[in-house]
N, C-alpha and C positions, 0 to 999 in steps of 0.2 A: 504494500500500500504506500502510495506516494504522500509525502508530507505536503500540507497546504503551502502555497506560494507565499513568501514573505512580502507583505505589502509595505508601501512607504506611507509615512504620515501625510505627505503631500497628495497622495492618491485619494485622500478623503477630504481635500479642500475643495468642496463643491463651488464655493464662491469664486475661486480662481479658475477652475475648470470651465465654469459657465461663461467665462469671458470669451471663449473660443466661438467662432462662427459656425453655424450649421445651416446649409441651404437645402431646401427640399421643394419638390413640386406640389402645388395645390391640386387636389383631386376634385373633380366635379361631382355632382349629385349621383352620377352613375359609377363613380369610383375610377374614372379615367383621368389620366394626367392632363392638366391644362398647360398652357404656355407660361402661366404665372409661377415663378420660382421665388420663394421668400427666404431671406436670410435672417436667422434669429440668433440671439445669445440666450443663455439659460436664465430661467426665472429666479435662480439663486445667485446670479452675478451681482457684483458690487454696483455695476452701472444701473441695473434694474432696481436693486434695493435702494440706492441713493435717490433715484427718481421718486420712488414711493415715499421714502422718508421725508424728502423735501416737501412734497405735497401735504403729508400729514402734519409736519411741523408748522407749515404755514397756516393750516386750519386751526391747529391748537393755539397758535399765537393770536389769531383772530378771535377765537373763543375767549381766551384769557383777557383780551382787550375789552370785549363786550362785558364780561363779568366784572372787570375793574370799574367800568362805567356804570355798573348796576343794571345792565340790560340782560334780557333773557337770551340764551343761546338757542337759535332756531333748530328745530328738528330737521334732519336731512331728509329730503325727498327721496323716495326709493329709486327714482331715475338717477339721482346723483350717486347713490351708493353703487348701483350697477355700473355706471360710467367709471367710477373710481376703480372697480375691479378690472374693467376693460383697459383703463389707462396703464395698469401694470403690465398687461400682456402686450399692449401697443408699444411699450418701452422695450419689450423683448425683440421687436422687429427693428432691424438695423439696415435693411435694404431689400430691394426686389428687382426682378427683371421680368420681361414678357407680358407687360400690361401697359395700356396707353396713358397711364398717369405716373408722373415722376414720384419716386419715394420722398416722403418727408414724414416727420413724426405726426404731423396733423393728418396727413393722408392715411397713415397707418391706423390711427385711431378711427378715422371715418370708415375705412375698409372693414375693420373687425366689428365696428358698431352696427354696420348694415349687412353683415354676412355671418350668420351663425356657423355656416359651413367653414369659412376661413378661420373664424375665431377658434373653433374646436380643434382644427388642425394646428394652429399656432400654439394653443395651450398644450396639446400633446407633444409637439416637437420641443417646446421651450422647457417643459417639465421632465423630459426624459434625459437624465444625466448622461446616459451612454452616447447621446448625440454629440457630446462635447469632449469626449475623451479621445486621446490620440489613437487608441486601439480600435476605433470604429471601422 
């Protein structure tokens, strides 16, 4: 019986691994490849975490300012909560080819906000750590 392979501490650093790019084709509703190829970084990457933390910190600062002024903090609308979740996955998208609209963070958010099909594929790709390892 063979001994298990010795792993390195670095091999468990998902934050660092997830900074690697992974490009994949978007499949249509029939499961066929389209010309759209999206490049993502992992949802555990420092870049994505920083984008999420920045937004949350800004909201917390605004809430603290309202409280300091003695005002009520408004309850978030469900649409805003859902959009925030999508913003995290939009931050995973770092480029694309094969579509008639140029990549931008704003266009990435618009694309996944308006296509559950694309959103689900981006979520799957960005959360699968094996997509960002060198042994793929």
